C-alpha positions as CSV (number, residue, x, y, z in Angstrom):
1,M,14.2,114.6,33.8
2,D,13.8,112.4,30.8
3,Q,16.9,111.5,28.7
4,P,17.4,110.3,25.1
5,L,18.5,106.8,24.6
6,T,22.2,107.4,23.9
7,E,25.4,105.7,25.0
8,S,25.8,108.2,27.8
9,L,23.2,106.8,30.1
10,T,22.6,107.4,33.8
11,I,24.5,104.9,35.9
12,L,22.2,103.1,38.5
13,N,22.5,100.0,40.5
14,A,20.4,97.0,39.7
15,Q,19.9,94.2,42.3
16,V,19.5,90.7,41.0
17,A,18.5,87.8,43.3
18,F,17.6,84.2,42.8
19,L,14.3,83.4,44.6
20,N,14.2,80.3,46.8
21,T,11.8,78.4,44.6
22,R,11.7,76.0,41.6
23,V,8.7,76.7,39.3
24,A,6.9,74.9,36.5
25,V,5.3,76.6,33.5
26,I,1.8,75.4,32.5
27,H,0.0,76.0,29.3
28,I,-3.8,75.6,29.4
29,P,-5.9,76.1,26.2
30,L,-8.9,78.4,26.7
31,Q,-11.4,75.6,26.1
32,A,-9.9,73.7,29.1
33,Y,-9.6,76.8,31.3
34,P,-13.0,76.3,33.1
35,L,-11.8,72.9,34.3
36,F,-8.7,74.5,36.0
37,V,-10.4,77.5,37.6
38,H,-10.7,75.7,41.0
39,A,-7.0,74.7,40.9
40,I,-6.0,78.3,40.1
41,S,-8.2,79.6,42.9
42,Q,-6.5,77.1,45.3
43,L,-3.1,78.3,44.2
44,L,-4.0,81.8,45.0
45,L,-5.6,81.1,48.4
46,R,-4.3,78.0,50.0
47,N,-1.7,78.1,52.8
48,D,0.4,75.0,53.4
49,T,2.8,76.6,55.9
50,S,2.7,74.5,59.1
51,D,4.4,75.2,62.4
52,G,5.0,71.5,62.9
53,N,2.4,71.2,65.7
54,G,-0.7,71.1,63.6
55,G,-1.1,74.8,63.4
56,T,-0.2,77.4,60.7
57,I,2.4,80.1,60.8
58,E,1.0,83.5,60.6
59,P,2.7,85.9,58.1
60,S,4.9,88.6,59.4
61,R,3.7,91.0,56.8
62,P,0.3,92.4,55.9
63,W,0.1,90.8,52.5
64,H,-0.9,87.2,53.1
65,F,0.7,85.2,50.3
66,W,3.1,82.3,50.9
67,H,4.7,81.3,47.6
68,P,7.8,83.2,46.5
69,F,6.5,83.6,42.9
70,V,3.2,82.8,41.0
71,N,2.0,84.3,37.8
72,V,-1.4,83.5,36.2
73,S,-2.1,85.0,32.8
74,I,-5.1,84.8,30.6
75,T,-5.0,86.1,27.0
76,A,-7.0,85.6,23.8
77,K,-5.0,82.5,23.1
78,E,-4.3,80.7,26.3
79,C,-4.1,80.5,30.1
80,S,-0.5,80.4,31.3
81,V,0.5,79.5,34.9
82,V,3.9,79.8,36.6
83,C,3.9,78.2,40.1
84,P,6.2,76.2,42.4
85,R,6.7,72.6,41.2
86,K,5.0,71.3,44.4
87,E,1.8,73.1,43.6
88,A,1.9,72.1,40.0
89,D,2.1,68.5,41.0
90,A,-0.6,68.8,43.7
91,L,-3.1,71.0,42.0
92,F,-2.7,70.6,38.2
93,V,-1.3,67.2,37.4
94,P,-4.2,65.2,38.9
95,L,-6.6,67.1,36.7
96,L,-5.0,65.7,33.5
97,A,-6.5,62.3,34.2
98,C,-10.0,63.8,34.3
99,L,-9.6,65.3,30.8
100,A,-10.7,63.7,27.5
101,P,-7.7,62.3,25.7
102,A,-7.8,64.8,22.9
103,L,-8.0,67.8,25.3
104,R,-5.3,66.3,27.6
105,T,-2.8,66.5,24.8
106,T,-3.3,70.2,24.5
107,V,-2.4,70.9,28.1
108,S,1.4,71.2,28.8
109,I,3.2,71.1,32.2
110,S,6.9,71.7,31.8
111,D,9.2,68.8,32.7
112,E,11.9,71.4,33.2
113,D,12.2,73.2,36.5
114,Y,12.9,76.9,36.3
115,S,14.7,79.3,38.6
116,V,13.2,82.7,39.2
117,I,15.5,85.8,39.1
118,L,14.1,88.9,40.7
119,I,15.3,92.2,39.3
120,G,14.9,95.1,41.8
121,G,15.2,98.8,41.3
122,E,11.8,100.5,41.2
123,G,11.4,103.3,38.7
124,L,13.9,102.3,36.0
125,E,13.2,102.6,32.3
126,A,11.8,99.4,31.0
127,G,13.4,98.9,27.6
128,Q,17.0,99.5,28.5
129,R,16.4,97.5,31.7
130,V,15.4,94.5,29.6
131,L,18.4,94.8,27.3
132,D,20.8,95.2,30.2
133,L,19.7,91.9,31.8
134,T,18.7,89.8,28.8
135,S,21.5,90.6,26.4
136,P,24.2,88.7,28.4
137,L,21.9,85.7,28.7
138,A,21.0,85.8,25.0
139,M,24.7,86.0,24.0
140,A,25.3,82.9,26.1
141,G,22.5,81.1,24.4
142,I,20.3,80.8,27.5
143,S,16.5,80.6,26.9
144,I,14.4,82.7,29.2
145,F,10.9,83.9,30.1
146,F,10.6,87.5,31.2
147,I,7.6,88.5,33.4
148,T,7.0,91.9,34.9
149,S,5.0,93.1,37.9
150,Y,4.2,96.6,39.0
151,W,7.0,96.4,41.5
152,S,9.7,94.2,39.9
153,D,10.8,92.3,36.9
154,F,11.4,88.5,36.9
155,I,13.4,86.3,34.6
156,L,12.8,82.5,34.5
157,V,15.8,80.4,33.4
158,P,16.2,76.7,33.3
159,L,17.3,75.4,36.7
160,K,20.2,73.4,35.1
161,A,21.4,76.6,33.5
162,R,21.8,78.6,36.7
163,P,25.6,78.3,36.9
164,K,25.8,79.5,33.3
165,V,23.4,82.4,34.1
166,I,25.6,83.5,37.0
167,H,28.7,83.3,34.8
168,A,27.1,85.3,32.0
169,L,25.9,88.1,34.4
170,E,29.3,88.2,36.1
171,D,31.0,88.6,32.8
172,R,28.8,91.6,32.2
173,G,29.9,93.2,35.5
174,F,27.4,91.9,38.0
175,V,28.9,91.1,41.4
176,F,27.5,87.8,42.8
177,E,27.3,87.3,46.5
178,A,26.5,83.7,47.5
179,E,24.4,83.0,50.5
180,A,25.1,80.3,53.1
181,E,25.3,76.7,52.0
182,G,25.9,77.6,48.4
183,E,22.4,79.0,47.9
184,A,22.2,81.7,45.2
185,G,22.1,85.1,46.7
186,H,22.3,88.7,45.3
187,M,24.1,90.3,42.4
188,T,24.6,94.0,41.8
189,N,25.8,95.7,38.7
190,P,27.7,99.0,39.5
191,A,28.0,99.7,35.8
192,S,24.4,99.0,34.8
193,P,23.4,101.5,32.1
194,L,19.7,102.0,33.1
195,L,17.6,105.1,32.6
196,H,15.2,106.4,35.1
197,A,11.6,106.8,34.1
198,H,8.4,104.9,34.8
199,H,7.2,101.7,36.6
200,R,7.9,98.1,35.9
201,N,7.4,96.2,32.6
202,S,7.5,92.7,31.2
203,S,8.4,90.7,28.1
204,S,8.1,88.0,25.5
205,T,9.9,84.7,24.8
206,T,9.7,81.2,23.5
207,S,7.8,78.2,24.8
208,F,9.2,75.9,27.4
209,D,11.5,72.8,27.8
210,F,14.4,74.3,25.9
211,P,17.2,71.8,25.1
212,P,20.8,72.8,25.4
213,N,22.4,74.9,22.7
214,T,22.8,72.6,19.7
215,G,26.0,73.9,18.4
216,T,24.9,77.0,16.5
217,P,27.2,79.8,17.8
218,P,25.4,82.6,19.7
219,P,25.4,86.1,18.1
220,A,28.3,88.3,18.8
221,S,26.4,91.5,19.2
222,I,22.9,92.8,19.9
223,S,22.6,93.9,16.3
224,E,23.3,90.4,15.1
225,L,20.9,89.0,17.7
226,Q,18.2,91.3,16.5
227,T,18.7,90.3,12.9
228,K,18.7,86.6,13.8
229,T,15.5,87.0,15.9
230,F,13.5,88.7,13.2
231,L,14.7,86.2,10.5
232,T,13.5,83.5,12.8
233,L,10.1,85.2,13.2
234,K,9.8,85.7,9.5
235,K,10.8,82.1,8.7
236,N,8.0,80.9,11.0
237,E,5.5,83.4,9.6
238,I,5.2,85.1,13.0
239,S,4.0,88.7,12.8
240,P,2.7,91.1,15.5
241,S,-1.1,91.1,16.0
242,V,-3.1,93.7,17.8
243,D,-6.7,93.9,19.1
244,R,-7.3,97.6,19.6
245,T,-10.4,97.0,21.7
246,I,-8.3,95.5,24.5
247,E,-7.4,98.5,26.7
248,L,-5.2,97.6,29.7
249,V,-4.0,99.2,32.9
250,T,-1.2,98.0,35.1
251,C,-1.9,98.4,38.8
252,A,-1.1,96.8,42.2
253,G,-2.7,96.2,45.6
254,V,-2.1,99.1,47.9
255,K,1.3,98.7,49.5
256,D,0.2,99.4,53.1
257,I,-2.4,96.7,53.5
258,T,-2.9,96.5,57.3
259,A,-6.4,95.2,57.7
260,S,-7.4,91.7,56.8
261,L,-10.7,93.0,55.4
262,T,-8.7,95.1,52.8
263,T,-6.7,92.0,51.8
264,E,-9.9,90.0,51.5
265,K,-11.5,92.6,49.3
266,L,-8.5,92.6,47.0
267,Q,-8.5,88.7,46.9
268,L,-12.2,88.7,46.1
269,G,-11.8,91.1,43.3
270,L,-9.0,89.1,41.7
271,L,-11.0,85.9,42.0
272,R,-14.1,87.6,40.4
273,C,-11.9,88.5,37.5
274,L,-10.5,85.0,37.1
275,T,-13.9,83.4,37.3
276,S,-15.9,85.9,35.3
277,Q,-18.0,84.7,32.4
278,P,-16.9,84.9,29.7
279,P,-13.3,84.6,30.9
280,P,-11.3,87.9,30.7
281,R,-9.6,88.5,27.3
282,F,-6.4,89.7,29.1
283,I,-5.3,89.6,32.6
284,S,-1.9,88.9,34.2
285,L,-1.6,88.5,37.9
286,T,1.7,88.2,39.7
287,L,1.9,87.3,43.4
288,T,5.0,87.1,45.6
289,D,5.6,86.7,49.3
290,A,7.3,90.1,49.5
291,E,5.0,92.6,47.7
292,S,1.3,93.1,47.2
293,A,-0.5,91.7,44.2
294,S,0.4,93.2,40.7
295,V,-2.1,92.9,37.9
296,T,-2.3,94.0,34.3
297,L,-5.9,93.7,33.2
298,E,-8.6,95.1,31.0
299,K,-10.1,98.3,32.4
300,T,-13.5,96.8,31.9
301,L,-12.7,94.4,34.8
302,L,-12.1,97.1,37.4
303,P,-15.9,97.2,38.4
304,L,-15.4,93.6,39.6
305,F,-13.4,95.0,42.5
306,Y,-15.0,96.5,45.6
307,N,-15.9,100.2,44.8
308,G,-14.1,99.8,41.4
309,G,-10.8,99.2,43.1
310,E,-10.8,102.6,44.9
311,D,-8.4,102.4,48.0
312,L,-7.4,98.9,46.8
313,L,-5.5,99.3,43.6
314,L,-2.6,101.7,42.9
315,G,-2.3,103.0,39.3
316,K,-5.8,102.0,38.3
317,D,-6.4,105.4,36.7
318,G,-3.2,105.2,34.6
319,P,-3.1,105.7,30.8
320,E,-4.5,102.9,28.6
321,Q,-2.1,100.3,27.3
322,V,-2.5,97.9,24.4
323,P,-0.8,94.5,24.0
324,I,1.0,93.6,20.8
325,T,1.1,89.8,20.6
326,L,3.6,87.4,19.0
327,D,2.3,83.9,18.7
328,L,5.5,81.8,19.4
329,S,3.8,78.4,19.7
330,D,5.4,77.2,16.4
331,L,9.0,78.4,17.2
332,P,11.7,75.7,17.5
333,L,12.2,74.8,21.2
334,E,15.9,75.8,20.9
335,S,15.1,79.4,20.0
336,T,16.8,81.9,22.2
337,G,17.2,85.7,22.4
338,I,13.5,86.6,21.5
339,V,13.1,89.0,24.4
340,C,16.4,90.8,23.8
341,G,15.8,90.9,20.0
342,V,12.3,92.3,20.2
343,A,13.3,94.9,22.9
344,S,16.3,96.1,20.9
345,K,14.2,96.4,17.7
346,L,11.6,98.5,19.5
347,I,14.1,100.8,21.2
348,E,16.0,101.3,18.0
349,G,12.9,101.8,15.9
350,M,11.3,104.3,18.4
351,K,14.3,106.6,18.5
352,G,13.3,110.0,17.1
353,R,9.6,109.0,16.9
354,I,8.6,110.2,20.4
355,W,9.8,112.8,22.9
356,G,11.4,111.4,26.0
357,V,11.4,107.8,27.1
358,F,9.5,105.0,25.3
359,N,7.4,103.2,27.8
360,M,7.1,99.5,26.9
361,S,6.4,96.5,29.0
362,Y,6.4,92.8,28.4
363,L,4.7,89.6,29.3
364,S,5.9,86.1,28.6
365,T,3.2,83.4,28.5
366,A,3.8,79.8,27.8
367,K,3.1,80.1,24.1
368,A,3.3,83.8,23.3
369,G,5.1,87.0,23.9
370,H,3.2,90.3,24.6
371,V,4.7,93.7,24.2
372,I,2.5,96.2,26.1
373,V,2.7,99.9,25.0
374,Y,0.7,103.0,25.8
375,E,-2.2,103.5,23.4
376,D,-0.8,106.7,21.9
377,E,2.5,105.0,21.0
378,L,0.9,101.9,19.5
379,D,1.2,102.7,15.8
380,D,4.8,103.8,16.1
381,A,5.6,100.6,18.0
382,I,4.0,98.4,15.4
383,D,5.9,100.3,12.7
384,A,9.2,99.8,14.6
385,L,8.6,96.1,14.9
386,H,8.0,95.9,11.1
387,G,10.9,98.2,10.4
388,T,8.6,100.6,8.6
389,H,8.0,104.4,8.8
390,T,4.3,105.0,8.1
391,N,3.8,108.1,10.3
392,G,1.4,106.5,12.6
393,V,-0.4,104.1,10.2
394,G,0.3,100.7,11.9
395,V,0.1,97.3,10.4
396,H,-2.8,95.3,11.9
């Protein structure tokens, strides 16, 4: 069933929809993380949905989560939170006043609001999927974050750039269908060149609050974009780093949660991970109001779930993954195209090195980009990013 990455790709539909939310991106340095644990727990658990008569509206679905999109990620360098602006203002902004001045300056809450784009189409190959959706945005000079869950991919774009995003995707062949009252609705791309393969994946990009394009013309091709991206990384002395002791697995809450006890067991396990001491070295949790929780985490955290996550987590026994990290904190704010450039470099560099489809995933955090690959493909992926051919001897 697997196919080589060639120009003659399987044609599949990709659904793209703007979620009805405006989110902020928050960077919390690890030394400040313990001071924000309560706020993060409240973000995951609290319900502000009122029926207008003093009561609360019960969800019409088994999975009890109210916000359209939330991501909480902890890595070796930072805690990164994406949440609705209302929750950022209510839960995180007040804590800044409680911090020592020196520590306060290290916490960042974006002034910019972001729109969240959902990319549906379970089971499509990750790398080509990323290129198909990010290349038109990169060519248009639009800065993005790319976050993946087990179920779907998500692109964050500046709210003010949404019309430009729609235009860029329409130019690539997506058909946009507006909802009532001018709200952004769905797009489909009948000519989307996406391969079929494995589950979702996520990506890397620059830090937040991107200014408008400052006059430098965007690249004319993916090849030019790739060259420009890696010249930017080299100029800023950014190179891939790997900690081979971090072994990850991407999994999700069972899809048919019907009992509140099952939901509570899953929530308890997630909270135990986020509040563990010392904090986890790597975990990325995505919650939406449409699917059960998705989490990429160290395998060593699985015992924190009831019965090791058995009957709670799908995919927990999957193959080990390892993150390749690009520290993007020193990149100029106007940098664009990082996601697309890195993805194209990997896909190009991995051709001929493996049989079948190259399974990579991505995670954007506030200050870094993380390319997540299977452990047995790690050395080749590192070589591909460096443009070297060392037959499995990676650069570390």
